[in-house]
Structures are given as C-alpha cells and as structure tokens.
matplotlib code that plots the C-alpha trace (Angstrom):
import matplotlib.pyplot as plt

x = [0.0, 1.6, -0.3, -0.9, -3.4, -2.4, -0.6, 3.2, 5.6, 3.6, 0.2, 0.9, 2.3, 3.1, 1.0, 3.1, 1.8, 3.8, 3.7, 6.4, 8.9, 12.3, 13.7, 16.9, 18.4, 17.3, 17.3, 15.0, 12.7, 12.6, 11.9, 9.0, 7.6, 8.2, 9.2, 8.9, 11.3, 13.4, 13.9, 15.1, 17.5, 18.9, 19.3, 21.2, 23.5, 24.1, 25.1, 27.9, 29.3, 30.8, 30.6, 27.2, 26.3, 23.8, 21.5, 21.5, 20.9, 18.1, 16.4, 16.7, 15.3, 12.4, 11.6, 11.2, 9.3, 6.8, 6.0, 5.8, 8.9, 9.9, 12.7, 14.6, 13.8, 15.2, 18.4, 19.1, 17.7, 19.9, 23.0, 22.0, 21.4, 24.9, 26.4, 24.4, 23.1, 21.8, 22.1, 19.5, 16.4, 13.4, 11.3, 13.6, 14.1, 10.4, 10.2, 13.0, 10.9, 7.8, 9.8, 11.3, 7.8, 6.8, 9.3, 8.3, 11.4, 9.4, 12.0, 14.6, 12.1, 11.3, 14.9, 15.8, 12.7, 13.6, 17.1, 15.6, 13.2, 15.9, 18.0, 15.1, 14.5, 10.8, 8.9, 5.5, 6.5, 8.0, 4.9, 2.6, 4.8, 4.8, 1.0, 0.1, 2.5, 1.1, -2.4, -1.5, 0.4, -2.7, -4.8, -2.5, -3.4, -7.2, -9.5, -10.3, -13.9, -13.3, -13.6, -12.0, -12.0, -10.8, -13.5, -13.7, -14.7, -11.2, -9.0, -5.2, -5.4, -6.2, -9.6, -10.0, -12.0, -15.4, -18.4, -22.0, -24.5, -27.9, -27.9, -25.0, -21.3, -19.1, -15.4, -12.3, -10.4, -7.8, -9.5, -10.5, -7.9, -6.2, -3.2, -2.8, -0.9, -0.2, 3.6, 3.9, 2.9, 2.3, -1.5, -4.5, -5.9, -8.6, -12.3, -15.3, -17.4, -20.7, -21.7, -24.6, -23.8, -24.5, -25.8, -24.6, -20.9, -20.4, -19.4, -19.9, -21.7, -23.1, -20.2, -20.2, -18.9, -20.4, -21.7, -19.6, -20.5, -18.1, -15.2, -12.1, -8.9, -7.1, -7.8, -11.5, -11.8, -12.8, -16.4, -19.0, -22.7, -25.1, -27.7, -30.4, -28.0, -28.7, -25.0, -21.7, -18.2, -15.3, -11.5, -10.0, -7.0, -7.2, -8.0, -9.7, -12.2, -11.7, -8.4, -6.0, -4.0, -3.5, -0.2, 1.2, 4.3, 6.6, 4.8, 3.0, -0.6, -2.6, -6.0, -9.2, -12.8, -15.6, -19.3, -21.8, -25.6, -27.6, -31.1, -32.8, -29.6, -27.6, -25.1, -26.6, -24.0, -20.5, -18.5, -15.2, -15.3, -14.1, -11.0, -9.6, -6.3, -3.9, -1.1, -2.0, -4.1, -7.4, -9.2, -10.7, -14.0, -16.3, -19.7, -21.2, -24.5, -26.4, -24.8, -23.4, -19.7, -17.4, -14.1, -11.2, -7.4, -5.0, -1.3, -2.3, 0.1, -0.1, -0.6, 1.2, 2.6, 2.7, -1.1, -3.6, -7.4, -9.6, -13.3, -15.7, -19.2, -21.9, -25.3, -28.5, -28.1, -24.7, -22.6, -19.4, -20.2, -16.9, -13.2, -11.3, -10.5, -7.5, -8.4, -5.2, -2.2, -4.2, -5.3, -2.7, 1.0, 4.1, 3.3, 0.3, -3.3, -5.6, -9.1, -11.3, -14.7, -17.1, -20.0, -21.9, -19.6, -16.4, -13.7, -11.9, -8.8, -5.5, -2.1, 1.6, 2.4, 0.7, 2.3, 1.1, 1.8, 3.4, 2.8, -0.8, -2.9, -6.6, -7.3, -10.5, -11.1, -14.1, -15.9, -15.4, -18.5, -21.6, -22.0, -18.3, -15.9, -13.3, -11.9, -9.9, -6.8, -6.8, -6.7, -5.3, -7.9, -5.2, -5.0, -6.7, -7.9, -4.3, -1.3, 2.4, 1.4, -1.1, -4.5, -7.0, -10.4, -12.2, -16.0, -18.6, -22.4, -24.8, -25.3, -21.5, -21.7, -20.0, -18.1, -15.1, -11.5, -8.7, -5.2, -2.2, -1.2, 0.7, -2.1, -4.4, -5.4, -3.9, -2.4, -4.9, -7.8, -11.1, -11.7, -15.1, -15.4, -17.9, -17.6, -18.9, -20.1, -17.3, -17.5, -19.0, -19.2, -20.1, -19.6, -22.6, -22.0, -23.9, -24.5, -26.7, -27.9, -30.3, -33.4, -34.0, -30.5, -29.1, -25.9, -24.0, -24.9, -22.0, -22.5, -25.6, -25.8, -26.6, -27.7, -28.2, -30.8, -31.3, -34.7, -35.2, -34.6, -31.2, -28.5, -25.8, -23.5, -23.5, -21.5, -21.3, -21.1, -18.1, -17.9, -18.7, -21.9, -20.5, -20.8, -19.6, -20.6, -19.7, -22.5, -22.9, -23.9, -27.2, -29.4, -31.9, -31.3, -33.1, -30.8, -31.8, -30.3, -30.9, -29.5, -30.6, -33.2, -33.6, -36.1, -35.2, -35.3, -35.2, -34.4, -34.3, -31.0, -30.4, -26.9, -25.8, -23.8, -20.5, -17.9, -16.3, -18.9, -19.9, -23.3, -23.1, -25.5, -27.7, -28.4, -30.7, -32.3, -33.2, -35.3, -34.4, -37.1, -37.0, -38.0, -41.2, -42.5, -43.4, -43.2, -46.1, -46.8, -44.0, -45.4, -44.1, -46.7, -46.4, -46.3, -49.4, -51.6, -55.1, -57.4, -60.7, -63.9, -67.2, -69.9, -71.4, -69.4, -66.5, -65.6, -62.0, -61.7, -58.9, -57.3, -57.6, -56.0, -53.0, -52.3, -52.9, -50.5, -47.8, -48.7, -48.5, -45.1, -43.6, -45.0, -43.7, -40.3, -39.9, -41.4, -41.0, -43.2, -46.6, -49.2, -52.5, -55.1, -57.0, -59.7, -61.0, -63.8, -64.4, -66.9, -69.8, -72.5, -73.5, -70.8, -72.3, -72.7, -69.1, -67.8, -69.7, -68.6, -64.9, -64.9, -66.3, -63.7, -60.9, -61.9, -62.4, -58.9, -57.5, -59.1, -57.7, -54.2, -54.6, -56.1, -54.1, -50.8, -51.2, -50.1, -50.3, -53.3, -51.1, -49.2, -52.2, -53.0, -56.2, -58.4, -60.6, -62.7, -62.7, -65.1, -64.7, -63.4, -59.7, -59.5, -56.1, -57.2, -59.7, -61.9, -64.0, -67.0, -67.5, -68.9, -65.8, -63.5, -62.2, -62.5, -58.8, -59.1, -61.9, -59.7, -56.9, -59.2, -60.6, -57.7, -56.5, -53.3, -51.2, -49.2, -46.1, -46.1, -43.2, -40.4]
y = [0.0, 3.2, 5.6, 3.9, 6.2, 6.4, 3.1, 3.5, 5.4, 4.9, 5.8, 9.5, 11.6, 15.2, 16.6, 18.4, 20.0, 19.4, 21.7, 20.4, 21.3, 19.7, 17.7, 18.9, 16.0, 12.4, 12.8, 15.9, 14.1, 11.0, 13.2, 14.8, 11.4, 12.0, 8.4, 8.1, 10.9, 9.9, 6.4, 8.0, 10.3, 7.5, 5.3, 7.9, 8.5, 4.8, 4.3, 6.8, 5.4, 2.1, 2.5, 4.0, 4.5, 2.2, 5.2, 5.7, 2.0, 1.9, 5.0, 3.8, 0.4, 2.0, 4.4, 1.5, -0.5, 2.3, 2.5, -1.3, -1.7, -4.9, -6.1, -2.9, -2.8, -6.3, -5.4, -2.6, -4.4, -7.3, -5.1, -3.5, -6.8, -8.1, -5.0, -4.9, -8.4, -8.4, -4.7, -4.2, -2.6, -4.7, -2.4, -2.7, -6.4, -7.0, -4.8, -6.9, -10.1, -8.6, -7.5, -10.9, -12.4, -9.7, -11.1, -14.7, -15.6, -17.4, -19.9, -17.2, -15.1, -18.1, -19.0, -15.4, -15.2, -18.4, -17.2, -13.9, -15.5, -17.8, -14.8, -13.0, -16.2, -15.4, -18.6, -17.0, -15.3, -18.6, -20.5, -17.9, -17.8, -21.6, -21.9, -19.2, -20.6, -24.1, -22.8, -21.0, -24.0, -26.2, -23.7, -24.3, -28.0, -27.4, -26.0, -22.3, -21.3, -18.0, -17.1, -13.7, -11.4, -7.8, -5.2, -3.8, -0.5, -0.1, 2.6, 3.0, 5.0, 3.8, 2.3, 0.7, 0.7, -0.6, -0.6, -1.4, 1.5, -0.2, -1.8, 0.4, 0.4, 3.3, 3.3, 5.6, 6.5, 8.9, 8.7, 12.3, 14.4, 17.1, 19.4, 19.0, 15.7, 13.6, 13.7, 10.1, 8.6, 11.5, 10.8, 13.0, 13.0, 10.5, 11.1, 8.9, 7.5, 5.6, 3.1, 0.7, -3.0, -5.6, -8.5, -11.1, -10.2, -7.5, -4.9, -1.2, 1.2, 4.7, 5.7, 9.3, 11.4, 10.5, 13.4, 16.1, 18.6, 17.0, 16.8, 18.5, 19.6, 16.5, 12.9, 11.8, 8.1, 4.8, 5.3, 3.5, 4.0, 3.7, 0.9, 3.3, 5.2, 8.4, 8.9, 8.5, 8.2, 8.8, 9.4, 12.7, 14.9, 17.2, 20.5, 23.8, 25.2, 22.1, 23.5, 24.5, 21.7, 21.4, 19.8, 18.4, 19.8, 17.8, 19.3, 16.1, 16.2, 13.3, 11.9, 11.9, 10.5, 12.8, 12.0, 13.3, 13.5, 12.9, 14.3, 13.9, 12.7, 15.7, 16.3, 18.7, 18.5, 17.3, 16.8, 15.4, 12.3, 12.8, 10.5, 12.4, 14.2, 16.4, 14.4, 11.0, 9.5, 7.6, 6.3, 3.3, 3.3, 0.3, 0.3, -3.0, -3.8, -3.2, 0.2, -0.8, -0.6, 1.5, -0.2, 2.0, 2.1, 4.4, 4.9, 6.6, 6.1, 2.9, 0.5, -2.7, -1.7, 0.8, 0.9, -1.0, -1.7, -0.1, -0.2, 2.2, 1.7, 3.8, 5.1, 4.6, 8.1, 7.3, 9.0, 7.7, 6.6, 4.9, 5.3, 3.6, 0.0, -1.7, -5.1, -6.5, -8.6, -11.4, -9.2, -6.4, -7.0, -4.8, -4.3, -2.7, -3.9, -2.0, -1.9, -3.6, -5.0, -6.6, -8.9, -11.8, -12.3, -12.1, -9.4, -9.2, -7.0, -6.7, -7.1, -7.3, -8.4, -11.8, -14.4, -14.0, -14.2, -10.8, -7.3, -6.8, -10.0, -10.3, -12.2, -13.2, -13.7, -15.2, -13.3, -15.0, -13.7, -12.4, -9.2, -8.3, -7.1, -9.7, -12.0, -15.2, -16.0, -14.6, -16.9, -16.0, -16.2, -17.5, -17.4, -16.0, -13.3, -12.8, -12.4, -11.4, -7.7, -5.6, -7.1, -5.1, -3.5, -6.8, -6.6, -9.3, -9.3, -10.5, -13.9, -14.5, -15.3, -12.4, -9.2, -7.0, -6.4, -4.3, -5.2, -3.8, -7.2, -7.1, -8.5, -5.5, -2.7, 0.1, 1.0, -0.4, -2.3, -3.4, -7.2, -8.9, -12.4, -15.0, -17.5, -21.0, -22.2, -23.7, -27.5, -27.9, -31.1, -32.1, -35.2, -36.9, -39.7, -41.8, -45.2, -48.1, -50.3, -53.2, -51.6, -54.3, -55.1, -51.5, -53.3, -52.0, -53.5, -54.4, -54.7, -52.4, -50.3, -46.6, -45.3, -41.6, -40.5, -37.1, -35.4, -37.3, -40.7, -41.1, -42.8, -40.2, -42.4, -45.2, -46.7, -49.9, -49.9, -51.3, -53.4, -50.3, -49.7, -46.4, -45.0, -41.8, -40.3, -37.1, -35.3, -31.9, -28.9, -27.1, -30.0, -32.3, -36.0, -39.2, -41.5, -45.1, -47.7, -51.4, -54.9, -58.3, -59.8, -56.3, -53.5, -50.4, -47.0, -43.6, -40.1, -36.7, -34.8, -31.2, -30.0, -26.4, -24.0, -24.4, -26.5, -29.1, -28.9, -32.2, -33.4, -36.0, -38.4, -39.3, -42.6, -45.6, -48.4, -51.5, -54.4, -58.0, -60.0, -62.7, -60.2, -59.4, -63.0, -65.9, -69.6, -71.8, -75.3, -75.1, -71.9, -68.3, -65.7, -61.9, -61.1, -59.0, -58.7, -60.1, -58.2, -57.3, -56.5, -55.1, -57.7, -59.2, -56.7, -56.9, -53.2, -52.3, -50.7, -48.3, -51.1, -53.5, -50.9, -50.5, -54.2, -54.4, -51.5, -53.8, -56.3, -53.5, -52.5, -56.0, -56.3, -52.9, -53.5, -57.0, -56.8, -60.5, -61.5, -63.1, -64.1, -65.8, -64.5, -66.9, -65.6, -67.8, -67.7, -69.4, -72.1, -69.9, -69.4, -71.7, -73.0, -71.6, -68.2, -68.2, -69.2, -66.4, -63.7, -64.7, -64.8, -61.3, -60.2, -61.9, -60.2, -56.8, -57.3, -58.1, -55.0, -52.8, -54.1, -53.6, -50.2, -48.6, -50.3, -50.1, -53.7, -55.7, -58.1, -60.9, -60.8, -62.0, -65.5, -65.8, -64.4, -67.1, -67.3, -70.7, -70.0, -72.4, -75.2, -74.8, -74.1, -73.4, -74.8, -77.8, -78.0, -81.1, -78.9, -75.3, -74.5, -75.7, -73.3, -70.4, -66.8, -66.9, -70.0, -68.5, -65.5, -67.7, -69.3, -66.0, -64.9, -63.7, -65.2, -63.7, -66.7, -66.2, -68.4, -66.8, -64.5]
z = [0.0, -1.1, 1.1, 4.3, 5.9, 9.5, 9.2, 8.8, 11.1, 14.2, 12.7, 12.3, 9.5, 8.5, 5.7, 3.0, -0.1, -3.3, -6.2, -8.5, -5.7, -6.1, -3.2, -1.6, 0.3, 0.8, 4.6, 4.4, 2.1, 4.4, 7.4, 5.5, 4.6, 0.9, 0.4, -3.4, -3.9, -0.9, -2.3, -5.6, -3.8, -1.7, -4.7, -6.5, -3.5, -2.9, -6.5, -5.9, -2.7, -1.7, 2.1, 3.1, 6.8, 8.5, 8.8, 5.0, 4.4, 6.9, 5.5, 2.0, 2.9, 4.8, 1.9, -0.4, 2.2, 2.8, -0.9, -1.2, -3.4, -1.6, -3.9, -3.4, 0.3, 0.7, -1.0, 1.6, 4.6, 3.8, 3.7, 6.9, 8.6, 7.4, 9.1, 12.3, 12.9, 16.5, 16.7, 14.0, 15.5, 16.1, 13.9, 10.9, 11.4, 11.2, 8.1, 6.6, 7.4, 5.8, 2.7, 2.3, 2.3, -0.2, -2.6, -1.9, 0.2, 2.9, 3.9, 4.4, 6.4, 8.6, 9.2, 10.2, 12.5, 14.3, 15.0, 16.2, 18.6, 19.9, 20.7, 22.4, 24.4, 25.0, 25.3, 25.0, 21.7, 20.4, 21.3, 19.7, 16.5, 16.2, 16.8, 14.3, 11.7, 12.2, 11.7, 8.5, 7.2, 7.9, 5.8, 2.8, 2.9, 3.0, 0.3, 0.9, 1.7, -0.1, -3.8, -4.6, -7.6, -8.3, -9.0, -12.5, -10.8, -9.4, -10.9, -11.2, -8.0, -4.6, -3.5, -0.1, 3.2, 2.1, 4.5, 3.9, 3.9, 3.5, 0.1, -1.0, -0.3, 0.9, 0.3, 0.3, -2.8, -4.3, -7.7, -7.9, -9.8, -7.7, -7.9, -4.2, -3.5, -0.5, -0.3, 0.9, -2.4, -4.8, -5.0, -4.2, -0.7, 0.1, -0.3, 0.5, -2.3, -2.5, -5.1, -5.8, -5.4, -8.0, -6.0, -8.5, -8.7, -6.1, -8.7, -7.7, -10.2, -10.2, -8.0, -6.7, -3.8, -0.5, 1.7, -0.1, 2.6, 5.1, 2.5, 3.7, 1.9, 3.3, 4.1, 4.7, 4.9, 6.7, 7.9, 10.0, 10.6, 13.5, 13.1, 12.0, 9.7, 11.5, 12.6, 10.9, 12.4, 10.0, 10.1, 9.0, 9.6, 12.6, 10.9, 11.7, 9.3, 7.0, 5.6, 8.4, 9.9, 13.7, 14.6, 17.8, 19.5, 17.0, 14.0, 13.2, 12.1, 13.5, 12.8, 14.7, 14.5, 13.7, 14.5, 12.1, 12.4, 9.3, 8.6, 5.3, 3.7, 4.8, 7.6, 10.1, 12.8, 13.4, 16.6, 17.7, 19.9, 23.5, 23.2, 20.3, 20.9, 19.0, 20.5, 18.9, 16.2, 16.4, 13.3, 11.4, 13.4, 13.3, 15.1, 16.2, 14.4, 17.7, 18.2, 21.7, 20.9, 18.7, 17.8, 16.6, 16.1, 17.9, 18.8, 22.1, 25.0, 26.9, 24.0, 23.1, 19.7, 16.9, 16.7, 18.8, 18.6, 21.2, 22.0, 23.8, 24.9, 23.1, 24.3, 22.3, 21.1, 19.6, 22.3, 23.9, 27.5, 28.5, 28.5, 25.6, 26.5, 24.8, 23.5, 25.1, 24.2, 22.7, 19.9, 19.9, 19.3, 19.2, 15.5, 13.9, 14.4, 12.0, 10.4, 13.0, 11.8, 14.2, 13.0, 14.5, 17.5, 15.4, 15.2, 11.9, 11.7, 9.9, 11.6, 10.7, 14.3, 14.1, 11.8, 8.3, 4.6, 4.5, 5.7, 6.8, 6.9, 7.8, 11.0, 12.8, 16.5, 18.2, 21.0, 24.4, 26.2, 24.4, 26.5, 26.6, 23.9, 24.8, 22.1, 21.8, 19.9, 16.3, 13.3, 9.9, 7.1, 4.7, 1.0, -1.2, 1.2, 2.3, 0.1, 0.6, 0.4, 2.4, 2.9, 5.0, 5.4, 5.5, 5.9, 5.7, 5.4, 8.1, 6.4, 6.4, 2.7, 0.9, 1.5, 0.5, 1.5, 0.1, -1.0, -2.9, -4.3, -7.5, -9.7, -8.9, -11.2, -9.2, -5.8, -3.4, -4.9, -3.6, -3.8, -3.7, -2.2, -1.6, 1.3, 1.5, 4.8, 6.9, 7.6, 11.0, 13.0, 16.5, 18.6, 20.1, 22.6, 25.1, 26.6, 25.7, 28.6, 29.4, 30.7, 33.3, 34.5, 33.9, 32.6, 29.6, 26.2, 24.0, 20.3, 20.1, 17.0, 17.0, 13.7, 12.8, 10.2, 8.7, 8.2, 4.9, 6.6, 5.0, 7.1, 8.1, 10.2, 12.7, 15.6, 17.6, 21.4, 23.1, 26.3, 28.3, 26.3, 25.0, 21.5, 19.8, 16.4, 14.5, 12.8, 11.0, 12.9, 13.0, 12.1, 13.8, 13.6, 14.6, 16.7, 16.7, 19.1, 18.5, 19.0, 17.8, 20.2, 21.9, 21.4, 19.4, 20.9, 19.1, 20.2, 18.4, 18.7, 17.5, 17.0, 17.5, 15.3, 17.2, 15.5, 17.7, 20.5, 22.1, 23.0, 25.7, 27.6, 24.6, 26.4, 25.5, 27.4, 25.5, 26.6, 25.8, 23.9, 26.5, 29.2, 27.3, 26.9, 29.2, 28.4, 29.2, 27.9, 25.3, 24.0, 24.1, 25.0, 25.2, 28.9, 29.8, 32.8, 32.8, 30.5, 32.0, 30.1, 31.5, 32.2, 29.1, 26.9, 24.5, 24.4, 25.1, 28.5, 29.5, 31.5, 28.6, 26.2, 28.6, 28.3, 24.6, 24.1, 25.5, 22.7, 20.1, 21.5, 21.1, 17.6, 16.6, 18.2, 16.6, 13.1, 12.4, 15.3, 14.4, 16.9, 17.4, 19.9, 22.2, 24.5, 27.4, 30.0, 33.3, 33.7, 34.9, 32.3, 29.4, 27.2, 24.0, 25.6, 26.8, 23.4, 21.7, 24.3, 24.2, 20.4, 20.3, 22.8, 20.9, 17.6, 19.4, 20.8, 17.3, 15.8, 18.5, 17.8, 14.1, 14.3, 17.1, 16.3, 12.6, 12.4, 9.2, 9.5, 8.2, 11.4, 13.5, 12.3, 14.1, 17.0, 18.5, 21.6, 23.2, 26.0, 28.9, 26.7, 27.6, 31.3, 32.7, 36.1, 36.1, 39.2, 40.2, 39.6, 38.5, 41.9, 43.6, 41.8, 43.9, 42.6, 42.1, 39.9, 37.9, 37.3, 36.1, 33.6, 32.5, 30.2, 26.8, 25.4, 22.7, 21.5, 19.4, 16.4, 14.5, 15.5]

ax = plt.figure().add_subplot(projection="3d")
ax.plot(x, y, z, "-o")
ax.set_aspect("equal")
plt.show()
C-alpha cells in the first residue's frame, strides 16, 4: 500500500503540499515522509558510494518499504542486517521479514525469524509464533472457503476501506484528480465515495462522492454507521475550518474520528469524539451492528505496539459513554493492528504483528462472552484473502456469505484495490456420545448399533457400542437427527437430537435403554406368549376398556419392536355361564382385541394368524365342579393369550 493512511511510522504523518517542488536532500525528504522521492534520492546516492552508513541504508530500505517496493527494500535491509546483525532494531528487522515475504522468500524469512526468537528467548513469543505458523500451514493444505476477484470499478489510483450502507457500499479513494498531492505517495488525498452494489458479482456502479458537505482539503476516509444510519463516524486529519492543519508539538498532524448527524440525507451536525487528541491519532472506526460498541485504532500512549485496537461503549443516542479499552495482548502486538470490523460475534482485523503471509494480513477472533468485547486467539484467514502484500479493510455481510476487502497485491489494477469475495459455509461437525444399557438389569450392552438418520430418513452415520456400552458419532452442525439404538433380540429406541452451530462442540449423555425380547415374553406349555396382565372387560361386553387398552399396548409395543413376530389370539372364559354363551362372548372379545391391535398399532393383518374365543373349553385350572373353583381359579381361567407363532 503506497499511502498507508495512519498506518506507517507509528500511525501519524506530516502533511506536505507538493507543487512540483524539487527535493533537496534524501534525509530531508525522508523526514518529510516523501518516500517516493526519498527512495530515488537515496538510490542515486548509494550508486555513488561504496561505504554507506547504516542510517543511510536503513532509511533507503524504509523508503522502499513504505512505498511497497519490496525487492529494493530487501536489498538494503539485507546489507543493513549483514552489518548490524543483532544490533539491527526490532522495527527494521520485522520490516525486513515482511519485505522478504513480499518477494516470496518465505524460507529465508522463517529461518531469520527463528534465529531472532531464539536470541530473544521469549517462550511466549516462540509458542505464539509456532502456533500461528502451524495454523497458517494447515490452511494451505485445505481448500479455501473464499472465492475472490478484483472489481472492475477499481482505478489505477487507490480504492479501499469498504463498508455497507444499507444496500450500497461506501469506500475511500484517491481517484478524484487534484493538484494538491499527498507527499507520501504523490497521489491526491482520500475522499469517500458511495456506489450501488451488483448482488450477482459485487461490482460497484453509479459511484459518486459521499456526503460532499463534510469533505475537507485533506484525508477523509474509513467510515462506519449507527444501526439506524442516523449517525456516521469517520476518520479525517485534525484541521480547523476544514483546511488549516492542527499539529502536535513535534509538528505532526494526527487523525481523529468525527461523528456526524444525518437528517434527510444531509449532515446537520459534526462533533469530535471525546477520546480524540492532537497528540496522537485515532481512526478506522467500526460500530457493532447493535450500536453498543465502537471499535477503533490508535497509537495513544499505553498501547502494546505501533497501533492498537480499542473499544468504547456507546449510548442509544450514539454518544461515547466509557473510556477507551485496549483489547489487550491477545489481539494487539508490538506491530500494527488495524481496520477492525465486528460482525456476528467475530472481530476481523488486519495485523503485521501476528504471523502472516506478508505485511498486513486479515485475522479473525471469536468473541469469548456475548456481553463483553473480549476476544480469543486470532486466526489468519489465509490465501486467497491474504497475500504477501497488504490485505486489510475486511467486511462481511450478516449472512456470512460475501463481502469485500482491500489489497495492494501485484495483480491488482492500481495501488490499493477493492476485492469482492464469496464465502462458503465452513464445515462444522459435532460429537454426540452416550451409553446403551439393558433396561431391566441396567448393565451396559456391548454390540448395540446406534444409527443416525437425517430429516429425509437417509443414514448419516452409525456406531457400535463397546464393552462399556458407550458410543460416539460425529454429525454436521445445525441439524436435527433421529438417533436409533438397536441390538438383535432387543427392542429399538429412538431419540431426536439437535446439533448447535458451534464446530467441535460435544453433546453427551444421549443414552438408550433396550429391553431383551426374552424379558417381554413368558413360556407356558412349550409356548411363548407376550407377557401381559389379565385383560378385563365389563360384564357381558367386548368393548376395550382403558385397562384392557393399557395391556394391549404392550402387545403392540412388542410387535412394533420386533417386526417379524406373528401371533394368534386366544380368549377364554371361566366355567360360569353356558358353554355356548361363553364361546360367543370370548370370540367377540378376541376379535375386538384383534381389531384394536390392528387399528391402534397399525399392524399388518397378516401378522395376526387368528383371533378365536374358546369360552370355557380350555380351562387353565380344572376343578372337580364349577362351583368348587375359587374366585382366584376363575380369574386364572378368564384370560387372553397372545401366543407367538413366529419370530
């Protein structure tokens, strides 16, 4: 990036107007941040001398680095490193590493970085570097979720810093011609533009200046909006009356964030935020979608590096109600953290302090607690979002399906280009585990099968329990599944399980209790019968009573659990009453019982061979005479049997 709005040299810069003015000395140009001309002047000097000072080499390397001429930067950083070795400043060493990556020399950059970390002997830094490199290496082995392309609407100048404004997109650019140039890169100062978005390919069209009433003579860029679009927060030079720069004691002009109030599409009021200061820069604001937090970047005293990401709490009216809170050393490094963007519990930002592909890379960090702006370890988004150049200003829509970022990668159309991307949904799986036991004994069941079916009834996966009765399966996130546990000669049990949206989360204790077939039957007279309690009917009736239904539901359960089971129904009476009457009554009861099983259980009629009432012809207990039978013996004879004929 050849401009680096509040990015390079500790986030601040001096503004110099150039009107075809010729540079005097390379050091003067370097001090004035005129890096394009400074690089040319240093190059001319170095061609004439064989023993340059380390200051000259360092300034020459930095000049090329700041205008993204990495090949030339590496040439002079390498000479400086050969002269200074361990005495080379940390700042320039890290620029050397980034420049090496910018030329594709990753192996050399990694080797130098390992030696550097060993010399520093900081175990935390070594561990962080190793972990972040390992993560990025793993991304190279996996297929990226991102598809990226450069926008046709980019120009040879700089376009970057997109943000959504309803259905439109606002961005920053130097595309407008001007005789007043930013000395750093000899381009016009930044203005904000708005364009309509093509929903098919992300292209921007009908591009025009955004809110020209707030346009100043210098940089106006990187904007964010309140949820109702009634307020804007944007970055600009600290000026008075839009044109007069206000500098700190060293003569440096810093940046600050301005809040604007919009009514009927026009700015009716602007005000400086309370944490702004002439003595340091703040910028790159990003408001959370609910309007509760405003994230921003600053080089204010007390930070961890060149620029850090901070957050303040906001009122419903869009006013700052807390002191700036640094996001801490997990996010911020001794390098530069820039361009925060918060969406759906994730913080996206760019950094050259975390391990990356080169210069600024885009990282993402998950929010730890829903109500607090605290975030976990950042992860590099990898290629193709990141490259060996500057990649920044990453934004994503609420569906997490598409968005924009900016980059000055070599294949672009200009200086900084806006890139559109689409993102596939990341693979997400969760573990589900549980135990299968015998319902009666409570002992673990080994060899039980647990099958998982999706909403269409298709088998997703399955597992078999071990000696401890435990199983574990992995299923995709955010779905509802039918889990079915079974084992030969046992009942089958089903449960519904809904997975969440969190990758790697585990759902435990999805347990099953199965009943052995033998525990559901009784054996009498070399026959197997379904084990039910006596079924009672009202006097002289064959209607199914609630008590009878409860017992018949046990029969239905067995037949549903064991689809191969076939039965025959036999209904019996005691010896009281005439034989013909008892045969007729029990036959009606047998057939009423059969019909209940078929209707309620939705059982195939072929699975009930017969339903016959035998009256008092087949007593279970034979008395010498009917009058001599006890009431208990009459009850034993008054029975319904569900005899298993096939299983």
